[in-house]
C-alpha positions in Angstrom: -21.7 155.9 -7.4 -19.8 152.7 -8.4 -20.0 150.0 -5.9 -16.6 148.2 -5.6 -15.6 145.1 -3.7 -13.4 144.8 -0.8 -11.5 141.8 -0.3 -9.9 142.6 3.0 -13.4 142.9 4.4 -15.4 140.8 2.1 -18.0 143.8 1.6 -19.1 145.6 -1.6 -18.6 149.3 -0.7 -20.0 152.2 -2.3 -19.3 156.4 -1.8 -22.6 158.4 -2.3 -23.2 162.0 -2.5 -25.7 164.7 -1.5 -25.6 167.7 -3.4 -26.4 171.2 -2.3 -26.9 173.5 -5.1 -25.6 177.1 -4.9 -28.2 180.3 -4.4 -26.5 181.8 -7.8 -25.8 179.4 -10.8 -22.3 181.1 -10.9 -21.4 179.6 -7.3 -20.2 176.1 -7.0 -22.1 173.5 -5.6 -21.2 171.7 -2.0 -21.6 167.8 -1.0 -21.8 165.8 1.6 -20.1 162.3 0.9 -21.2 159.2 2.4 -19.9 155.5 2.5 -22.5 152.5 2.2 -21.6 148.9 3.0 -23.2 145.9 1.6 -23.0 142.1 2.5 -22.8 139.7 -0.6 -26.3 139.5 -0.6 -26.4 143.4 -1.2 -28.0 144.1 2.4 -26.7 147.4 3.6 -24.9 146.6 6.8 -23.5 150.3 7.8 -23.3 153.6 6.4 -21.7 156.9 7.4 -20.9 160.6 6.5 -17.0 160.9 5.6 -16.2 163.7 7.1 -13.4 165.6 5.8 -14.3 165.1 2.1 -15.6 168.2 0.2 -16.2 166.1 -2.7 -16.4 162.4 -3.9 -13.2 161.2 -5.5 -13.8 160.9 -9.2 -11.2 157.9 -9.5 -10.8 155.3 -6.7 -10.4 151.6 -5.3 -10.0 149.8 -2.3 -7.0 148.0 -1.3 -5.9 146.5 1.9 -9.2 147.8 3.7 -8.6 151.4 2.4 -9.6 153.7 0.1 -7.3 154.8 -2.4 -8.0 158.1 -4.6 -5.7 159.5 -7.5 -5.1 163.3 -6.9 -2.8 165.8 -8.5 -0.5 167.4 -6.4 1.8 170.0 -8.1 1.4 168.4 -11.5 2.4 165.0 -10.1 0.1 161.9 -9.6 -0.2 160.9 -6.1 -2.7 158.8 -3.8 -4.9 160.1 -1.1 -5.5 157.1 1.1 -8.5 157.1 3.7 -8.6 154.5 6.6 -11.9 153.2 7.9 -12.2 151.9 11.4 -15.3 149.7 11.2 
């Protein structure tokens, strides 16, 4: 997925996903979501599986060291905010 700059940590961060196809085409796929961190020279400095996310967010940004993702809650736009302690 797209690489985003986190000015708070001075790192490039990217979400990635591992897709598991269902046995039947009619059944939905499942995902594992990962977070990758890169320094300014794009060397990998860390990676982790993001527990609790069932699928990667489609629209997100980094602000104050947190991942912000748009969500729809009862037809109202809101944000899911994730904190990473690293």
